[in-house]
N, CA, C and O atoms as a Maestro MAE file, in Angstrom:
{
 s_m_m2io_version
 :::
 2.0.0
}

f_m_ct {
 s_m_title
 :::
 protein
 m_atom[200] {
  # First column is atom index #
  i_m_mmod_type
  r_m_x_coord
  r_m_y_coord
  r_m_z_coord
  i_m_residue_number
  s_m_chain_name
  s_m_pdb_residue_name
  s_m_pdb_atom_name
  i_m_atomic_number
  :::
  1 25 9.604 -10.373 0.585 1 A "MET " " N  " 7
  2 3 8.219 -9.983 0.758 1 A "MET " " CA " 6
  3 2 7.405 -11.263 0.986 1 A "MET " " C  " 6
  4 15 7.501 -12.220 0.218 1 A "MET " " O  " 8
  5 25 6.617 -11.258 2.040 2 A "SER " " N  " 7
  6 3 5.837 -12.445 2.370 2 A "SER " " CA " 6
  7 2 4.576 -12.534 1.513 2 A "SER " " C  " 6
  8 15 4.165 -11.564 0.875 2 A "SER " " O  " 8
  9 25 3.989 -13.695 1.515 3 A "LEU " " N  " 7
  10 3 2.760 -13.926 0.756 3 A "LEU " " CA " 6
  11 2 1.632 -13.032 1.271 3 A "LEU " " C  " 6
  12 15 0.841 -12.514 0.483 3 A "LEU " " O  " 8
  13 25 1.557 -12.853 2.581 4 A "LEU " " N  " 7
  14 3 0.531 -11.986 3.160 4 A "LEU " " CA " 6
  15 2 0.693 -10.544 2.667 4 A "LEU " " C  " 6
  16 15 -0.295 -9.887 2.341 4 A "LEU " " O  " 8
  17 25 1.912 -10.061 2.611 5 A "THR " " N  " 7
  18 3 2.163 -8.699 2.128 5 A "THR " " CA " 6
  19 2 1.767 -8.556 0.673 5 A "THR " " C  " 6
  20 15 1.192 -7.536 0.293 5 A "THR " " O  " 8
  21 25 2.053 -9.536 -0.139 6 A "ILE " " N  " 7
  22 3 1.688 -9.489 -1.563 6 A "ILE " " CA " 6
  23 2 0.173 -9.449 -1.717 6 A "ILE " " C  " 6
  24 15 -0.346 -8.668 -2.515 6 A "ILE " " O  " 8
  25 25 -0.541 -10.279 -0.965 7 A "ILE " " N  " 7
  26 3 -2.000 -10.310 -1.044 7 A "ILE " " CA " 6
  27 2 -2.587 -8.974 -0.581 7 A "ILE " " C  " 6
  28 15 -3.502 -8.446 -1.212 7 A "ILE " " O  " 8
  29 25 -2.059 -8.426 0.522 8 A "LEU " " N  " 7
  30 3 -2.560 -7.135 1.003 8 A "LEU " " CA " 6
  31 2 -2.206 -6.001 0.046 8 A "LEU " " C  " 6
  32 15 -2.983 -5.059 -0.107 8 A "LEU " " O  " 8
  33 25 -1.034 -6.080 -0.605 9 A "ASN " " N  " 7
  34 3 -0.677 -5.068 -1.600 9 A "ASN " " CA " 6
  35 2 -1.710 -5.017 -2.713 9 A "ASN " " C  " 6
  36 15 -2.012 -3.944 -3.236 9 A "ASN " " O  " 8
  37 25 -2.245 -6.158 -3.071 10 A "ILE " " N  " 7
  38 3 -3.213 -6.227 -4.163 10 A "ILE " " CA " 6
  39 2 -4.620 -5.853 -3.685 10 A "ILE " " C  " 6
  40 15 -5.309 -5.082 -4.352 10 A "ILE " " O  " 8
  41 25 -5.046 -6.382 -2.555 11 A "LEU " " N  " 7
  42 3 -6.421 -6.177 -2.098 11 A "LEU " " CA " 6
  43 2 -6.625 -4.862 -1.346 11 A "LEU " " C  " 6
  44 15 -7.581 -4.135 -1.616 11 A "LEU " " O  " 8
  45 25 -5.740 -4.559 -0.413 12 A "LEU " " N  " 7
  46 3 -5.862 -3.365 0.438 12 A "LEU " " CA " 6
  47 2 -4.510 -2.664 0.555 12 A "LEU " " C  " 6
  48 15 -3.828 -2.802 1.570 12 A "LEU " " O  " 8
  49 25 -4.122 -1.920 -0.465 13 A "PRO " " N  " 7
  50 3 -2.797 -1.298 -0.461 13 A "PRO " " CA " 6
  51 2 -2.489 -0.433 0.766 13 A "PRO " " C  " 6
  52 15 -1.381 -0.533 1.294 13 A "PRO " " O  " 8
  53 25 -3.409 0.410 1.247 14 A "PRO " " N  " 7
  54 3 -3.067 1.216 2.430 14 A "PRO " " CA " 6
  55 2 -2.793 0.366 3.679 14 A "PRO " " C  " 6
  56 15 -1.931 0.713 4.486 14 A "PRO " " O  " 8
  57 25 -3.510 -0.721 3.837 15 A "LEU " " N  " 7
  58 3 -3.282 -1.592 4.989 15 A "LEU " " CA " 6
  59 2 -1.895 -2.226 4.923 15 A "LEU " " C  " 6
  60 15 -1.215 -2.334 5.944 15 A "LEU " " O  " 8
  61 25 -1.474 -2.640 3.744 16 A "ALA " " N  " 7
  62 3 -0.142 -3.232 3.584 16 A "ALA " " CA " 6
  63 2 0.944 -2.215 3.910 16 A "ALA " " C  " 6
  64 15 1.932 -2.545 4.565 16 A "ALA " " O  " 8
  65 25 0.761 -0.977 3.455 17 A "VAL " " N  " 7
  66 3 1.744 0.076 3.748 17 A "VAL " " CA " 6
  67 2 1.733 0.395 5.243 17 A "VAL " " C  " 6
  68 15 2.792 0.593 5.839 17 A "VAL " " O  " 8
  69 25 0.559 0.446 5.847 18 A "PHE " " N  " 7
  70 3 0.456 0.710 7.285 18 A "PHE " " CA " 6
  71 2 1.171 -0.359 8.101 18 A "PHE " " C  " 6
  72 15 1.864 -0.041 9.068 18 A "PHE " " O  " 8
  73 25 1.011 -1.615 7.723 19 A "MET " " N  " 7
  74 3 1.640 -2.703 8.475 19 A "MET " " CA " 6
  75 2 3.165 -2.615 8.437 19 A "MET " " C  " 6
  76 15 3.828 -3.001 9.400 19 A "MET " " O  " 8
  77 25 3.717 -2.119 7.358 20 A "LYS " " N  " 7
  78 3 5.173 -2.058 7.239 20 A "LYS " " CA " 6
  79 2 5.744 -0.735 7.754 20 A "LYS " " C  " 6
  80 15 6.811 -0.723 8.368 20 A "LYS " " O  " 8
  81 25 5.042 0.384 7.512 21 A "HIS " " N  " 7
  82 3 5.610 1.700 7.809 21 A "HIS " " CA " 6
  83 2 4.867 2.483 8.881 21 A "HIS " " C  " 6
  84 15 5.370 3.510 9.338 21 A "HIS " " O  " 8
  85 25 3.694 2.037 9.295 22 A "GLY " " N  " 7
  86 3 2.921 2.755 10.302 22 A "GLY " " CA " 6
  87 2 2.249 3.987 9.727 22 A "GLY " " C  " 6
  88 15 2.243 4.207 8.516 22 A "GLY " " O  " 8
  89 25 1.678 4.792 10.627 23 A "LEU " " N  " 7
  90 3 1.017 6.025 10.198 23 A "LEU " " CA " 6
  91 2 2.082 7.071 9.893 23 A "LEU " " C  " 6
  92 15 2.946 7.368 10.717 23 A "LEU " " O  " 8
  93 25 1.996 7.605 8.711 24 A "GLY " " N  " 7
  94 3 2.964 8.625 8.303 24 A "GLY " " CA " 6
  95 2 2.665 9.080 6.896 24 A "GLY " " C  " 6
  96 15 1.590 8.822 6.353 24 A "GLY " " O  " 8
  97 25 3.616 9.751 6.323 25 A "THR " " N  " 7
  98 3 3.448 10.299 4.984 25 A "THR " " CA " 6
  99 2 3.228 9.211 3.953 25 A "THR " " C  " 6
  100 15 2.392 9.361 3.061 25 A "THR " " O  " 8
  101 25 3.965 8.120 4.063 26 A "THR " " N  " 7
  102 3 3.838 7.029 3.100 26 A "THR " " CA " 6
  103 2 2.434 6.444 3.129 26 A "THR " " C  " 6
  104 15 1.864 6.129 2.084 26 A "THR " " O  " 8
  105 25 1.880 6.300 4.325 27 A "PHE " " N  " 7
  106 3 0.520 5.778 4.455 27 A "PHE " " CA " 6
  107 2 -0.501 6.738 3.837 27 A "PHE " " C  " 6
  108 15 -1.414 6.308 3.133 27 A "PHE " " O  " 8
  109 25 -0.344 8.029 4.101 28 A "LEU " " N  " 7
  110 3 -1.284 9.011 3.558 28 A "LEU " " CA " 6
  111 2 -1.231 9.061 2.035 28 A "LEU " " C  " 6
  112 15 -2.264 9.192 1.378 28 A "LEU " " O  " 8
  113 25 -0.035 8.958 1.476 29 A "ILE " " N  " 7
  114 3 0.106 8.923 0.022 29 A "ILE " " CA " 6
  115 2 -0.600 7.691 -0.534 29 A "ILE " " C  " 6
  116 15 -1.268 7.763 -1.565 29 A "ILE " " O  " 8
  117 25 -0.450 6.577 0.142 30 A "SER " " N  " 7
  118 3 -1.103 5.343 -0.302 30 A "SER " " CA " 6
  119 2 -2.623 5.479 -0.269 30 A "SER " " C  " 6
  120 15 -3.304 5.028 -1.190 30 A "SER " " O  " 8
  121 25 -3.151 6.088 0.772 31 A "VAL " " N  " 7
  122 3 -4.602 6.281 0.871 31 A "VAL " " CA " 6
  123 2 -5.098 7.166 -0.262 31 A "VAL " " C  " 6
  124 15 -6.096 6.847 -0.908 31 A "VAL " " O  " 8
  125 25 -4.412 8.270 -0.505 32 A "VAL " " N  " 7
  126 3 -4.830 9.197 -1.564 32 A "VAL " " CA " 6
  127 2 -4.772 8.509 -2.927 32 A "VAL " " C  " 6
  128 15 -5.706 8.632 -3.719 32 A "VAL " " O  " 8
  129 25 -3.697 7.795 -3.206 33 A "LEU " " N  " 7
  130 3 -3.577 7.105 -4.496 33 A "LEU " " CA " 6
  131 2 -4.643 6.027 -4.660 33 A "LEU " " C  " 6
  132 15 -5.147 5.821 -5.764 33 A "LEU " " O  " 8
  133 25 -4.991 5.342 -3.583 34 A "THR " " N  " 7
  134 3 -6.017 4.313 -3.665 34 A "THR " " CA " 6
  135 2 -7.395 4.935 -3.878 34 A "THR " " C  " 6
  136 15 -8.229 4.358 -4.576 34 A "THR " " O  " 8
  137 25 -7.642 6.093 -3.291 35 A "ILE " " N  " 7
  138 3 -8.921 6.777 -3.508 35 A "ILE " " CA " 6
  139 2 -9.024 7.266 -4.947 35 A "ILE " " C  " 6
  140 15 -10.084 7.169 -5.566 35 A "ILE " " O  " 8
  141 25 -7.922 7.791 -5.480 36 A "ILE " " N  " 7
  142 3 -7.914 8.274 -6.868 36 A "ILE " " CA " 6
  143 2 -8.176 7.119 -7.830 36 A "ILE " " C  " 6
  144 15 -8.966 7.240 -8.767 36 A "ILE " " O  " 8
  145 25 -7.514 6.020 -7.587 37 A "GLY " " N  " 7
  146 3 -7.685 4.842 -8.426 37 A "GLY " " CA " 6
  147 2 -6.986 3.670 -7.781 37 A "GLY " " C  " 6
  148 15 -5.919 3.827 -7.189 37 A "GLY " " O  " 8
  149 25 -7.566 2.519 -7.888 38 A "TRP " " N  " 7
  150 3 -7.030 1.352 -7.206 38 A "TRP " " CA " 6
  151 2 -5.634 0.971 -7.726 38 A "TRP " " C  " 6
  152 15 -4.757 0.618 -6.937 38 A "TRP " " O  " 8
  153 25 -5.427 1.039 -9.029 39 A "ILE " " N  " 7
  154 3 -4.151 0.642 -9.631 39 A "ILE " " CA " 6
  155 2 -2.981 1.506 -9.132 39 A "ILE " " C  " 6
  156 15 -1.941 0.945 -8.788 39 A "ILE " " O  " 8
  157 25 -3.099 2.832 -9.076 40 A "PRO " " N  " 7
  158 3 -1.983 3.616 -8.527 40 A "PRO " " CA " 6
  159 2 -1.657 3.248 -7.079 40 A "PRO " " C  " 6
  160 15 -0.491 3.258 -6.684 40 A "PRO " " O  " 8
  161 25 -2.671 2.927 -6.296 41 A "GLY " " N  " 7
  162 3 -2.441 2.503 -4.920 41 A "GLY " " CA " 6
  163 2 -1.680 1.190 -4.840 41 A "GLY " " C  " 6
  164 15 -0.793 1.026 -4.003 41 A "GLY " " O  " 8
  165 25 -2.029 0.262 -5.708 42 A "VAL " " N  " 7
  166 3 -1.351 -1.037 -5.736 42 A "VAL " " CA " 6
  167 2 0.105 -0.863 -6.167 42 A "VAL " " C  " 6
  168 15 1.008 -1.447 -5.567 42 A "VAL " " O  " 8
  169 25 0.328 -0.069 -7.194 43 A "ILE " " N  " 7
  170 3 1.697 0.158 -7.676 43 A "ILE " " CA " 6
  171 2 2.535 0.810 -6.580 43 A "ILE " " C  " 6
  172 15 3.675 0.408 -6.344 43 A "ILE " " O  " 8
  173 25 1.975 1.807 -5.916 44 A "HIS " " N  " 7
  174 3 2.700 2.479 -4.819 44 A "HIS " " CA " 6
  175 2 3.012 1.500 -3.702 44 A "HIS " " C  " 6
  176 15 4.124 1.508 -3.174 44 A "HIS " " O  " 8
  177 25 2.062 0.660 -3.330 45 A "ALA " " N  " 7
  178 3 2.277 -0.314 -2.260 45 A "ALA " " CA " 6
  179 2 3.398 -1.279 -2.604 45 A "ALA " " C  " 6
  180 15 4.226 -1.591 -1.749 45 A "ALA " " O  " 8
  181 25 3.438 -1.759 -3.847 46 A "PHE " " N  " 7
  182 3 4.498 -2.678 -4.247 46 A "PHE " " CA " 6
  183 2 5.862 -1.986 -4.245 46 A "PHE " " C  " 6
  184 15 6.859 -2.590 -3.850 46 A "PHE " " O  " 8
  185 25 5.914 -0.729 -4.681 47 A "ILE " " N  " 7
  186 3 7.194 -0.008 -4.703 47 A "ILE " " CA " 6
  187 2 7.684 0.269 -3.276 47 A "ILE " " C  " 6
  188 15 8.866 0.091 -2.979 47 A "ILE " " O  " 8
  189 25 6.786 0.698 -2.404 48 A "VAL " " N  " 7
  190 3 7.176 1.054 -1.042 48 A "VAL " " CA " 6
  191 2 7.516 -0.185 -0.219 48 A "VAL " " C  " 6
  192 15 8.442 -0.147 0.591 48 A "VAL " " O  " 8
  193 25 6.797 -1.264 -0.410 49 A "ASN " " N  " 7
  194 3 7.006 -2.474 0.395 49 A "ASN " " CA " 6
  195 2 8.027 -3.427 -0.195 49 A "ASN " " C  " 6
  196 15 8.164 -4.555 0.279 49 A "ASN " " O  " 8
  197 25 8.731 -3.004 -1.199 50 A "ASN " " N  " 7
  198 3 9.724 -3.876 -1.836 50 A "ASN " " CA " 6
  199 2 10.886 -4.154 -0.942 50 A "ASN " " C  " 6
  200 15 11.806 -4.872 -1.332 50 A "ASN " " O  " 8
  :::
 }
 m_bond[199] {
  # First column is bond index #
  i_m_from
  i_m_to
  i_m_order
  :::
  1 1 2 1
  2 2 3 1
  3 3 4 2
  4 3 5 1
  5 5 6 1
  6 6 7 1
  7 7 8 2
  8 7 9 1
  9 9 10 1
  10 10 11 1
  11 11 12 2
  12 11 13 1
  13 13 14 1
  14 14 15 1
  15 15 16 2
  16 15 17 1
  17 17 18 1
  18 18 19 1
  19 19 20 2
  20 19 21 1
  21 21 22 1
  22 22 23 1
  23 23 24 2
  24 23 25 1
  25 25 26 1
  26 26 27 1
  27 27 28 2
  28 27 29 1
  29 29 30 1
  30 30 31 1
  31 31 32 2
  32 31 33 1
  33 33 34 1
  34 34 35 1
  35 35 36 2
  36 35 37 1
  37 37 38 1
  38 38 39 1
  39 39 40 2
  40 39 41 1
  41 41 42 1
  42 42 43 1
  43 43 44 2
  44 43 45 1
  45 45 46 1
  46 46 47 1
  47 47 48 2
  48 47 49 1
  49 49 50 1
  50 50 51 1
  51 51 52 2
  52 51 53 1
  53 53 54 1
  54 54 55 1
  55 55 56 2
  56 55 57 1
  57 57 58 1
  58 58 59 1
  59 59 60 2
  60 59 61 1
  61 61 62 1
  62 62 63 1
  63 63 64 2
  64 63 65 1
  65 65 66 1
  66 66 67 1
  67 67 68 2
  68 67 69 1
  69 69 70 1
  70 70 71 1
  71 71 72 2
  72 71 73 1
  73 73 74 1
  74 74 75 1
  75 75 76 2
  76 75 77 1
  77 77 78 1
  78 78 79 1
  79 79 80 2
  80 79 81 1
  81 81 82 1
  82 82 83 1
  83 83 84 2
  84 83 85 1
  85 85 86 1
  86 86 87 1
  87 87 88 2
  88 87 89 1
  89 89 90 1
  90 90 91 1
  91 91 92 2
  92 91 93 1
  93 93 94 1
  94 94 95 1
  95 95 96 2
  96 95 97 1
  97 97 98 1
  98 98 99 1
  99 99 100 2
  100 99 101 1
  101 101 102 1
  102 102 103 1
  103 103 104 2
  104 103 105 1
  105 105 106 1
  106 106 107 1
  107 107 108 2
  108 107 109 1
  109 109 110 1
  110 110 111 1
  111 111 112 2
  112 111 113 1
  113 113 114 1
  114 114 115 1
  115 115 116 2
  116 115 117 1
  117 117 118 1
  118 118 119 1
  119 119 120 2
  120 119 121 1
  121 121 122 1
  122 122 123 1
  123 123 124 2
  124 123 125 1
  125 125 126 1
  126 126 127 1
  127 127 128 2
  128 127 129 1
  129 129 130 1
  130 130 131 1
  131 131 132 2
  132 131 133 1
  133 133 134 1
  134 134 135 1
  135 135 136 2
  136 135 137 1
  137 137 138 1
  138 138 139 1
  139 139 140 2
  140 139 141 1
  141 141 142 1
  142 142 143 1
  143 143 144 2
  144 143 145 1
  145 145 146 1
  146 146 147 1
  147 147 148 2
  148 147 149 1
  149 149 150 1
  150 150 151 1
  151 151 152 2
  152 151 153 1
  153 153 154 1
  154 154 155 1
  155 155 156 2
  156 155 157 1
  157 157 158 1
  158 158 159 1
  159 159 160 2
  160 159 161 1
  161 161 162 1
  162 162 163 1
  163 163 164 2
  164 163 165 1
  165 165 166 1
  166 166 167 1
  167 167 168 2
  168 167 169 1
  169 169 170 1
  170 170 171 1
  171 171 172 2
  172 171 173 1
  173 173 174 1
  174 174 175 1
  175 175 176 2
  176 175 177 1
  177 177 178 1
  178 178 179 1
  179 179 180 2
  180 179 181 1
  181 181 182 1
  182 182 183 1
  183 183 184 2
  184 183 185 1
  185 185 186 1
  186 186 187 1
  187 187 188 2
  188 187 189 1
  189 189 190 1
  190 190 191 1
  191 191 192 2
  192 191 193 1
  193 193 194 1
  194 194 195 1
  195 195 196 2
  196 195 197 1
  197 197 198 1
  198 198 199 1
  199 199 200 2
  :::
 }
}
C-alpha cells in the first residue's frame, strides 16, 4: 500500500476505494459508511485496499 493510498484512506475513504476498484458495489458501500460515520468509512477503506 502506497503512502498516497494510506493518506486517502484516512482523509477521503471513498476516493481511495474508487482509485483502486472504480465505480461499483465496493465504492457505494464506502460512500454509505462514510456518510453514516467517518470511522466506519476509514475502516472499510483500509480493509478493502489492503
